[in-house]
Legacy VTK file of the C-alpha trace (Angstrom):
# vtk DataFile Version 3.0
C-alpha trace
ASCII
DATASET POLYDATA
POINTS 711 float
86.843 85.856 98.326
84.395 84.719 101.017
83.586 86.764 104.096
85.038 83.926 106.205
88.440 84.275 104.520
88.315 88.061 104.836
87.671 87.657 108.572
90.563 85.178 108.883
92.970 87.552 107.088
91.667 90.464 109.132
92.306 88.578 112.387
95.765 87.397 111.403
96.968 90.831 110.238
95.087 92.764 112.920
93.288 94.909 110.349
89.660 95.928 110.011
87.651 93.628 107.752
86.604 96.510 105.468
90.276 97.368 104.912
90.994 93.791 103.868
87.854 93.525 101.731
88.487 96.792 99.866
92.160 96.004 99.329
91.322 92.580 97.887
88.742 94.171 95.575
91.378 96.627 94.312
93.913 93.835 93.803
91.329 91.757 91.935
90.635 94.788 89.770
94.278 94.847 88.649
95.602 97.592 90.941
99.243 97.345 92.043
100.501 97.653 95.627
102.287 101.013 95.045
99.198 102.483 93.364
96.828 101.315 96.125
99.038 102.632 98.938
99.595 106.009 97.232
96.281 106.770 95.551
93.559 104.717 97.253
93.967 105.662 100.911
90.247 106.314 101.386
89.446 102.754 100.304
92.100 101.058 102.455
92.090 103.308 105.506
95.625 104.536 104.599
97.298 101.118 104.664
100.974 101.208 103.702
102.764 99.016 101.158
103.840 96.455 103.765
100.271 95.941 105.008
98.859 95.782 101.472
101.611 93.339 100.496
100.719 91.158 103.493
97.042 91.119 102.418
98.153 90.170 98.902
100.277 87.289 100.256
97.469 86.009 102.481
95.029 86.260 99.584
97.338 84.074 97.462
97.775 81.582 100.307
94.032 81.185 100.786
93.485 80.850 97.042
96.021 78.013 96.911
94.462 76.388 99.974
91.011 76.598 98.365
92.315 74.863 95.230
93.942 72.170 97.369
90.655 71.574 99.189
88.839 71.097 95.878
91.419 68.492 94.799
91.150 66.646 98.117
87.331 66.636 98.110
87.236 65.341 94.525
89.783 62.595 95.263
87.907 61.343 98.336
84.564 61.605 96.533
85.876 59.487 93.638
86.722 56.785 96.199
83.113 56.912 97.436
84.316 57.734 100.951
83.246 61.385 101.282
80.793 61.593 104.166
78.859 64.738 105.042
80.846 65.159 108.261
84.223 64.755 106.516
83.231 67.205 103.790
82.207 69.776 106.423
85.483 69.360 108.317
87.553 69.797 105.150
85.571 72.836 104.037
85.979 74.478 107.461
89.712 73.727 107.733
92.085 76.601 106.897
95.380 75.250 108.198
97.508 73.416 105.655
98.937 70.816 108.073
95.514 69.969 109.529
94.076 69.674 106.036
96.790 67.206 104.997
96.223 65.204 108.211
92.527 64.900 107.321
93.415 63.773 103.821
96.167 61.306 104.769
93.966 58.180 105.291
92.455 58.702 101.822
95.588 59.751 99.988
96.494 57.308 97.163
99.512 55.338 98.376
102.395 53.520 96.841
102.840 49.908 97.968
103.563 49.889 101.708
104.074 47.192 104.327
100.469 47.748 105.358
99.045 47.321 101.833
101.022 44.066 101.429
99.610 42.842 104.740
96.070 43.749 103.639
96.557 41.805 100.411
97.413 38.809 102.584
94.071 39.187 104.373
95.501 40.353 107.708
93.350 43.454 108.290
90.750 41.525 110.373
93.563 40.367 112.688
94.776 43.977 112.995
91.255 45.063 114.025
91.075 42.277 116.631
94.427 43.294 118.123
93.519 46.975 118.074
90.457 46.298 120.286
92.939 44.907 122.888
90.467 42.307 124.165
92.054 39.111 122.805
94.130 37.364 125.446
95.379 34.376 123.409
97.033 36.190 120.527
98.987 33.182 119.220
95.851 31.041 118.812
93.965 33.825 117.069
96.932 34.537 114.775
97.138 30.837 113.873
93.713 31.072 112.173
95.299 33.517 109.662
98.178 31.208 108.732
97.159 30.238 105.223
97.889 31.183 101.622
100.742 33.768 101.596
100.992 33.803 105.401
103.500 31.153 106.461
103.512 31.526 110.253
101.903 33.195 113.258
104.920 35.520 113.503
104.308 36.647 109.921
100.600 37.104 110.634
101.256 39.224 113.708
104.005 41.215 111.950
101.632 42.033 109.085
98.841 43.014 111.473
101.256 45.336 113.308
102.201 46.947 109.984
98.529 47.766 109.383
98.121 49.126 112.928
101.290 51.232 112.511
99.797 52.825 109.398
96.502 53.518 111.185
98.430 55.247 113.950
100.376 57.314 111.440
97.094 58.428 109.857
95.450 59.213 113.187
94.845 62.952 113.584
95.321 62.983 117.339
98.557 60.989 117.117
99.951 63.384 114.557
99.001 66.330 116.736
100.786 64.756 119.730
103.984 64.256 117.726
103.682 67.658 116.058
103.321 69.301 119.466
106.441 67.489 120.708
108.395 68.828 117.744
106.985 72.337 118.238
107.956 72.467 121.896
111.176 70.496 122.108
112.652 69.579 118.727
116.451 69.655 118.700
118.459 70.152 115.518
121.721 68.217 115.406
124.611 68.540 112.976
127.318 65.867 112.714
130.376 65.687 110.512
130.240 63.115 107.707
133.247 60.860 108.276
136.253 61.757 106.155
135.041 65.282 105.290
137.116 67.154 107.909
139.415 68.954 105.468
136.891 69.478 102.694
134.391 70.970 105.120
136.781 73.014 107.273
134.619 76.128 106.951
131.794 74.229 108.703
133.919 73.117 111.665
131.690 75.045 114.089
128.956 72.530 113.202
130.948 69.263 113.235
129.202 68.344 116.493
126.420 70.820 117.117
122.977 70.746 118.665
120.439 73.303 119.851
116.695 73.752 120.155
115.209 74.154 116.692
112.946 77.035 117.735
115.984 78.994 118.963
118.189 78.324 115.926
118.689 81.635 114.062
118.138 81.707 110.313
121.771 82.280 109.361
122.913 79.265 111.408
120.227 76.978 110.037
121.009 77.999 106.457
124.730 77.480 107.074
124.073 73.949 108.374
121.742 73.177 105.469
124.415 74.364 103.040
126.914 72.053 104.752
124.421 69.219 104.381
123.901 69.996 100.672
127.670 69.902 100.149
127.864 66.460 101.783
129.891 67.681 104.771
127.229 67.552 107.502
124.438 65.182 108.449
121.440 67.031 109.916
118.653 65.570 112.032
115.686 67.042 113.891
113.952 65.194 116.733
112.125 65.818 120.015
112.440 63.819 123.260
111.485 60.388 121.848
110.761 58.750 125.226
108.418 61.549 126.300
106.603 61.529 122.943
106.155 57.735 123.024
104.771 57.975 126.543
102.114 60.441 125.317
101.258 58.178 122.387
100.983 55.215 124.760
98.315 57.077 126.704
96.451 57.631 123.443
96.484 54.056 122.144
97.204 51.514 124.917
94.004 50.713 126.776
94.665 47.275 128.359
97.305 44.977 129.840
97.262 41.789 127.802
98.908 40.160 124.801
96.886 42.234 122.306
97.974 45.455 123.996
101.585 44.247 123.845
101.238 43.838 120.064
99.708 47.324 119.774
102.629 48.730 121.819
105.098 47.097 119.433
103.195 48.560 116.481
103.229 51.974 118.139
107.031 51.995 118.535
107.409 50.942 114.920
104.902 53.563 113.738
106.683 56.306 115.638
110.183 55.337 114.492
109.339 54.447 110.877
106.395 56.719 110.010
105.330 59.420 112.497
108.722 60.788 113.508
110.256 60.861 109.978
107.071 62.471 108.652
107.202 65.219 111.287
110.965 65.625 110.857
110.340 66.354 107.180
107.498 68.733 108.064
109.591 70.664 110.592
112.646 70.592 108.382
110.573 72.275 105.670
108.936 74.682 108.141
112.240 75.754 109.710
113.883 76.087 106.299
110.903 78.128 105.095
111.121 80.395 108.132
114.897 80.789 107.725
114.397 81.550 104.024
111.818 84.173 104.897
114.113 85.876 107.426
117.108 85.794 105.071
114.972 87.177 102.244
113.662 89.952 104.505
117.257 90.930 105.355
118.216 90.864 101.677
115.097 92.823 100.696
115.748 95.534 103.292
119.384 95.842 102.193
118.298 96.048 98.567
115.698 98.697 99.392
118.333 100.822 101.136
120.749 100.328 98.241
118.181 101.277 95.598
117.205 104.380 97.567
120.843 105.402 98.133
121.645 109.045 97.586
122.151 109.982 93.917
124.710 112.506 92.707
122.205 113.611 90.068
122.759 114.767 86.503
126.458 115.641 86.574
129.273 114.971 84.118
131.196 112.053 85.610
134.577 110.430 84.991
134.418 106.809 86.142
137.317 104.457 86.786
137.290 100.687 87.028
140.651 100.183 88.813
143.197 97.450 88.115
146.913 96.660 88.295
148.275 94.615 85.379
145.398 95.329 82.986
145.305 99.007 83.930
142.462 101.280 85.015
139.552 101.592 82.564
138.413 105.216 82.369
135.158 106.517 80.859
133.721 110.017 80.593
129.934 110.375 80.781
127.679 113.335 80.099
124.990 114.460 82.567
122.525 111.914 81.105
124.980 109.029 81.482
125.889 108.810 77.788
129.411 107.572 77.017
131.594 110.363 75.579
135.084 108.860 75.761
137.003 105.841 77.077
140.613 104.793 77.458
142.965 102.872 79.740
145.645 104.296 82.035
148.401 102.427 83.903
149.266 104.337 87.100
150.156 101.213 89.131
152.675 98.383 88.984
153.869 96.618 86.880
153.696 99.335 84.174
153.638 102.294 86.585
153.128 104.912 83.840
152.295 107.484 86.514
153.076 110.693 84.630
151.257 109.603 81.489
148.224 108.500 83.540
148.164 111.810 85.403
148.380 113.811 82.187
145.550 111.825 80.581
143.271 112.158 83.618
143.689 115.902 84.056
143.235 116.363 80.313
139.970 114.387 80.279
138.631 116.281 83.294
139.199 119.548 81.442
138.106 118.428 77.967
134.828 116.842 79.092
134.060 119.391 81.830
133.946 116.638 84.455
132.156 117.514 87.713
132.818 114.361 89.792
134.968 111.211 89.738
133.675 107.711 90.553
136.120 104.926 91.460
135.056 101.286 91.757
135.802 99.714 95.129
137.432 96.525 93.787
141.074 95.617 93.124
143.489 98.608 93.341
140.670 100.896 94.507
142.549 102.488 97.417
145.698 103.036 95.369
143.679 104.557 92.516
141.804 106.822 94.930
145.120 108.004 96.408
146.551 108.643 92.935
143.442 110.525 91.719
143.164 112.723 94.813
146.761 113.973 94.711
146.424 115.310 91.159
145.759 118.993 90.426
142.770 119.769 88.238
141.457 122.967 86.649
138.308 122.799 88.812
137.014 121.582 92.182
136.146 117.892 92.004
134.605 115.480 94.438
135.899 111.904 94.371
133.531 109.059 95.297
134.288 105.375 95.865
131.411 103.340 94.404
130.434 99.717 95.042
131.340 97.471 92.115
129.049 94.638 93.205
127.129 93.456 90.166
129.017 95.686 87.689
130.745 92.657 86.127
127.382 90.872 85.877
125.883 93.898 84.123
128.878 94.320 81.793
128.537 90.744 80.486
124.723 90.868 80.210
122.527 91.209 77.144
121.355 94.579 78.491
124.924 95.907 78.393
125.612 94.347 74.981
122.504 96.025 73.612
123.552 99.395 75.085
127.213 99.192 74.058
127.628 96.582 71.307
130.939 98.076 70.124
132.654 98.066 73.537
134.087 95.258 75.656
133.048 94.280 79.191
135.691 96.457 80.865
134.313 99.653 79.320
130.723 98.649 80.128
131.739 97.953 83.736
133.285 101.415 84.097
130.154 103.012 82.613
128.033 101.140 85.168
130.216 102.461 88.029
129.790 106.045 86.812
126.062 105.764 86.272
125.661 104.118 89.662
127.060 107.264 91.253
124.682 109.481 89.253
121.554 107.446 89.979
121.928 104.109 91.825
118.284 103.192 91.265
118.301 103.695 87.483
121.459 101.606 87.088
120.835 98.823 89.594
117.466 97.857 88.076
119.453 96.448 85.135
121.188 93.900 87.363
119.805 90.706 88.865
119.302 91.727 92.524
121.003 88.491 93.661
124.262 89.767 92.120
124.319 93.111 93.912
126.178 91.682 96.899
123.989 92.749 99.804
122.363 89.442 100.700
123.160 86.438 102.805
122.713 82.833 101.651
120.785 84.134 98.642
121.626 81.005 96.644
120.350 78.721 99.411
116.874 80.165 99.892
113.688 79.484 97.933
114.481 81.128 94.603
110.871 81.793 93.595
110.142 83.476 96.938
113.397 85.444 96.696
112.634 86.716 93.196
109.092 87.745 94.121
110.308 89.586 97.226
113.139 91.397 95.449
110.927 92.331 92.497
108.465 93.824 94.990
111.269 95.856 96.584
112.475 97.151 93.216
108.907 98.034 92.194
108.355 99.845 95.488
111.616 101.819 95.242
111.102 102.850 91.610
107.554 104.050 92.253
108.538 105.792 95.481
111.075 107.908 93.568
109.140 108.201 90.283
110.860 108.428 86.899
111.353 110.947 84.129
109.435 109.304 81.299
111.588 111.091 78.718
114.933 109.745 79.952
114.099 106.500 81.796
115.427 103.240 80.359
113.154 100.354 79.480
114.451 98.510 82.569
113.459 101.340 84.888
110.056 101.793 83.230
109.366 98.042 83.525
108.981 98.422 87.299
106.559 101.355 87.102
103.106 100.420 88.402
100.910 99.090 85.593
103.570 98.961 82.854
105.673 95.784 82.711
108.248 94.839 80.011
106.066 95.179 76.895
104.479 98.537 77.704
107.857 99.853 78.901
109.340 98.947 75.523
106.379 100.580 73.775
106.976 103.807 75.731
110.660 103.824 74.691
109.766 103.055 71.044
107.152 105.842 70.988
109.719 108.254 72.445
112.240 107.344 69.760
109.730 107.812 66.940
107.910 110.920 68.216
110.387 112.686 70.478
109.896 113.602 74.134
106.463 113.374 75.730
104.945 116.813 76.207
102.258 115.755 78.679
100.978 112.794 80.636
97.902 112.794 78.405
100.176 111.937 75.468
100.983 108.616 77.155
97.560 107.431 76.008
98.922 107.413 72.443
101.443 104.672 73.319
100.338 101.368 71.746
98.492 99.115 74.254
98.356 101.892 76.870
94.768 101.367 77.950
92.822 103.282 80.579
93.805 100.831 83.336
97.529 100.936 82.585
97.382 104.742 82.407
95.530 104.927 85.729
98.110 102.711 87.441
101.243 104.323 85.955
100.572 108.019 85.302
101.151 109.264 88.852
104.635 107.737 88.932
105.773 109.111 85.545
107.239 112.635 85.513
107.483 115.085 82.603
109.800 117.914 83.782
109.118 120.466 81.029
105.405 119.846 80.542
103.013 122.765 80.067
101.036 121.550 83.076
103.339 121.655 86.141
101.304 118.849 87.727
102.702 116.506 85.064
106.029 116.745 86.910
104.541 115.870 90.290
103.117 112.902 92.152
99.619 114.393 91.877
97.591 111.862 89.895
95.807 113.141 86.745
92.505 112.027 88.288
93.045 114.766 90.908
93.957 117.597 88.531
90.407 118.998 88.700
90.712 119.240 92.493
93.925 121.279 92.165
92.346 123.458 89.486
89.429 124.150 91.851
91.875 125.063 94.625
93.695 127.480 92.306
90.411 128.994 91.132
89.255 129.543 94.740
92.566 131.250 95.520
92.281 133.333 92.310
95.582 132.118 90.917
96.821 129.716 88.263
97.890 126.145 89.017
101.481 127.160 88.207
101.275 129.976 90.785
99.933 127.570 93.392
102.764 125.049 92.958
105.525 125.481 95.573
103.690 128.459 97.107
103.506 127.308 100.723
101.882 130.538 101.968
98.983 130.179 99.523
98.671 126.459 100.191
98.498 127.155 103.915
95.299 129.155 103.458
93.357 126.224 101.959
90.457 124.730 103.906
90.749 121.135 102.691
87.344 120.115 104.044
85.781 122.164 101.235
87.241 119.731 98.671
86.150 116.470 100.268
83.933 114.347 97.991
82.718 110.724 98.195
85.806 109.732 96.119
88.426 112.149 97.501
88.952 112.354 101.253
91.359 114.181 103.553
94.195 111.584 103.201
94.383 112.227 99.441
93.938 115.976 99.856
96.760 116.126 102.404
98.986 114.185 99.991
98.108 116.604 97.173
98.993 119.673 99.271
102.254 118.080 100.470
103.185 117.325 96.856
102.239 120.813 95.646
104.511 122.278 98.335
107.529 120.315 97.023
106.589 119.006 93.578
108.585 116.041 92.265
110.756 116.011 95.387
113.227 113.128 95.368
112.759 111.186 98.630
116.411 110.146 98.588
118.949 111.971 100.744
121.857 114.014 99.406
125.137 112.236 98.692
128.239 112.682 100.879
131.913 112.135 100.058
133.562 109.415 102.131
137.276 109.100 102.892
139.140 106.111 104.369
141.970 106.603 106.870
145.349 107.444 105.337
148.004 104.725 105.541
145.498 101.860 106.020
145.485 99.742 102.869
145.697 96.081 103.935
144.679 93.867 106.854
148.272 93.864 108.141
148.030 97.648 108.659
145.287 97.197 111.265
145.965 97.180 114.996
143.605 96.403 117.848
142.296 99.632 119.356
142.426 101.683 116.162
139.388 103.881 115.511
138.753 104.158 111.775
136.189 105.586 109.382
134.224 102.892 107.552
131.229 102.398 105.330
128.489 99.803 105.974
128.487 97.344 103.049
126.084 94.630 104.214
123.622 94.066 107.041
122.689 90.615 108.358
120.661 89.308 111.279
123.840 88.850 113.316
125.517 92.187 112.616
126.854 94.565 109.988
129.863 94.356 107.692
131.972 97.483 107.394
134.629 98.381 104.809
137.564 100.217 106.439
139.621 100.255 103.230
141.645 97.028 103.518
139.947 94.903 100.820
138.344 92.740 103.542
135.170 93.851 105.300
135.111 93.649 109.075
132.167 92.420 111.150
130.463 94.482 113.807
128.585 91.743 115.651
125.075 92.700 116.760
126.318 92.726 120.363
128.900 95.373 119.404
126.534 97.771 117.665
125.241 99.496 120.799
125.488 99.577 124.592
121.942 98.212 124.817
120.211 95.085 123.570
119.018 95.296 119.973
117.184 92.658 117.961
117.777 94.083 114.491
120.995 95.799 113.289
118.836 98.144 111.187
117.906 99.867 114.452
121.467 101.232 114.547
122.952 101.219 111.047
121.854 101.530 107.424
123.483 100.340 104.231
126.244 102.671 102.956
126.124 104.633 106.222
129.398 106.333 107.129
130.511 105.172 110.595
133.527 105.175 112.884
134.537 101.775 114.252
137.054 100.405 116.701
139.208 97.406 115.718
138.768 94.743 118.427
140.374 91.686 116.787
142.436 90.883 113.669
142.771 87.226 112.623
145.342 87.264 109.805
145.191 83.505 109.202
141.426 83.516 108.568
141.373 87.115 107.267
138.715 88.043 109.803
138.333 91.497 111.290
136.158 92.152 114.350
134.964 95.711 114.872
132.848 97.619 117.393
130.706 100.762 117.480
130.534 100.745 121.274
131.989 103.838 122.935
132.982 105.258 119.550
131.628 108.797 119.027
129.906 109.197 115.669
129.954 112.390 113.590
LINES 1 712
711 0 1 2 3 4 5 6 7 8 9 10 11 12 13 14 15 16 17 18 19 20 21 22 23 24 25 26 27 28 29 30 31 32 33 34 35 36 37 38 39 40 41 42 43 44 45 46 47 48 49 50 51 52 53 54 55 56 57 58 59 60 61 62 63 64 65 66 67 68 69 70 71 72 73 74 75 76 77 78 79 80 81 82 83 84 85 86 87 88 89 90 91 92 93 94 95 96 97 98 99 100 101 102 103 104 105 106 107 108 109 110 111 112 113 114 115 116 117 118 119 120 121 122 123 124 125 126 127 128 129 130 131 132 133 134 135 136 137 138 139 140 141 142 143 144 145 146 147 148 149 150 151 152 153 154 155 156 157 158 159 160 161 162 163 164 165 166 167 168 169 170 171 172 173 174 175 176 177 178 179 180 181 182 183 184 185 186 187 188 189 190 191 192 193 194 195 196 197 198 199 200 201 202 203 204 205 206 207 208 209 210 211 212 213 214 215 216 217 218 219 220 221 222 223 224 225 226 227 228 229 230 231 232 233 234 235 236 237 238 239 240 241 242 243 244 245 246 247 248 249 250 251 252 253 254 255 256 257 258 259 260 261 262 263 264 265 266 267 268 269 270 271 272 273 274 275 276 277 278 279 280 281 282 283 284 285 286 287 288 289 290 291 292 293 294 295 296 297 298 299 300 301 302 303 304 305 306 307 308 309 310 311 312 313 314 315 316 317 318 319 320 321 322 323 324 325 326 327 328 329 330 331 332 333 334 335 336 337 338 339 340 341 342 343 344 345 346 347 348 349 350 351 352 353 354 355 356 357 358 359 360 361 362 363 364 365 366 367 368 369 370 371 372 373 374 375 376 377 378 379 380 381 382 383 384 385 386 387 388 389 390 391 392 393 394 395 396 397 398 399 400 401 402 403 404 405 406 407 408 409 410 411 412 413 414 415 416 417 418 419 420 421 422 423 424 425 426 427 428 429 430 431 432 433 434 435 436 437 438 439 440 441 442 443 444 445 446 447 448 449 450 451 452 453 454 455 456 457 458 459 460 461 462 463 464 465 466 467 468 469 470 471 472 473 474 475 476 477 478 479 480 481 482 483 484 485 486 487 488 489 490 491 492 493 494 495 496 497 498 499 500 501 502 503 504 505 506 507 508 509 510 511 512 513 514 515 516 517 518 519 520 521 522 523 524 525 526 527 528 529 530 531 532 533 534 535 536 537 538 539 540 541 542 543 544 545 546 547 548 549 550 551 552 553 554 555 556 557 558 559 560 561 562 563 564 565 566 567 568 569 570 571 572 573 574 575 576 577 578 579 580 581 582 583 584 585 586 587 588 589 590 591 592 593 594 595 596 597 598 599 600 601 602 603 604 605 606 607 608 609 610 611 612 613 614 615 616 617 618 619 620 621 622 623 624 625 626 627 628 629 630 631 632 633 634 635 636 637 638 639 640 641 642 643 644 645 646 647 648 649 650 651 652 653 654 655 656 657 658 659 660 661 662 663 664 665 666 667 668 669 670 671 672 673 674 675 676 677 678 679 680 681 682 683 684 685 686 687 688 689 690 691 692 693 694 695 696 697 698 699 700 701 702 703 704 705 706 707 708 709 710
């Protein structure tokens, strides 16, 4: 990557050029974002994952732009039209829109009005008119009436078509129109006639307009969805009269018949070519920006969900609730293995309450259950009430767990491979139980789009969405680290440097040879080369290894540093681990080398103080208000406990236990202005909310956090 590009990225991201240069070198060398941010702080100046990810994105953008330039230069050169000046301008251009404007006059075209006019020999007439010096236009046009040109009107019309195309390809003209769209474009939505009933959910947009630059992402995506469904007609345009006036100043240089023809061509060019071209450009730009914002919201929600508090390795009884088909119950051991499953019918129509109670209490005792997980779908509240009133032979905590994505998992190949002998209902219950034990380990098996924490995820750019969500999953998995002896293939896939094939090889090796005894043993896994080991080893944990560092985030490349520290303190590495008083006596400057600086040394000491510490918070039991089971039970003014289920740009959705989430609009989250709901709430946060409005007809609940004391 050239120094010019490095400077451009540096300026855009407000980073030092050496940070950008070193990061790009590491990326080119096959290093992953999590590895660079965790283990190469000296090289990057301690850039975090977000900054490194931004450099990676800009690097990709410039690489694509460079390829595009090569294509454009070759195409123009093949036409024999590549001048030294044009080549220089293209090579120095780093803005996509400007580059395409430069290329437009040379871009191979389909048959246009202008090409037809040229074939009729009318380009000389167009040039004469464009000079705006000819006063007797009719007489001059008459000299072109021959062959395929039947009249002076046809000659002038053809000449105007050529002029209109020239104007459309004029850089300055395009900049004028682009600027008009940037400053004052208005997006308008209109109802397609006859679609009133079909598109009732879009009625807010049946006659809507606002400035494009002020249109929030969720509104734009809603309108675009309405357009895709054939309910709305969307247009984007600036002040046409003002834009035409600016174009007039650019092209009209006289007051005569030639200038009148040029003015006619200009209006045609603007209406037929320039304005539609810019409308498409700004439609794509605004959609791209809306996609990006929606994806960022989804990614942040997913990150919070993946890093949700785990219960840990406990024996869990999980219930997938239901009425007619009963409640599917599974018992899992501390590693999430299925021990037992059956169905109980505590609710109507069967209402086998006593039998269900007997079975549940028996299973809790027989399988030494330590916690109960209940899916939050149909019959969840009733099942929770039933489970909590039973008497068990031990203290149990009962958790309500999100079911989002459980049905997708249960019908997937992953689930079929894990439980070929069981049906989807059993697999779904297993997923609910495992999700309580370790949300991250279970959710990586599900397509992130199906987890239920996004907004308009099916409307945004799917490639961009997948890349963003994969990055989030990779970041979360590596942030937590995994036990290499228990992790599934799906979890290992996201570990830095592994990927699907190496992850499978790790699992296969484990099956054939038993548990890994050390990180060094990973090198025996087929296709685990030095690079893959370097990238992955620090994120793989081996709890019972002989070397305690193998169960920490200290990278094997730094083991010698720790050994030197222990030697200087006259103790073993094992004695140094978790010994904060000993660690506090270290003078880290003594261990600085050209490769290892203070950022890495500080990380090593922090890790030694709390080796293998899970960055996720501890889990808390949540309880809904008694007696509130359906929307009809709600009354304005009630203050209720709730749990945040989704966060959007315009607010947060909260479950208060009535099978319909309520919305806390962004204006109701705090007594002050906030631009992002994440400033106030997080996914799965326990909150208290006030009911401000209940719309039974539309099943809409409005809630508020204002003036509601939080625990």
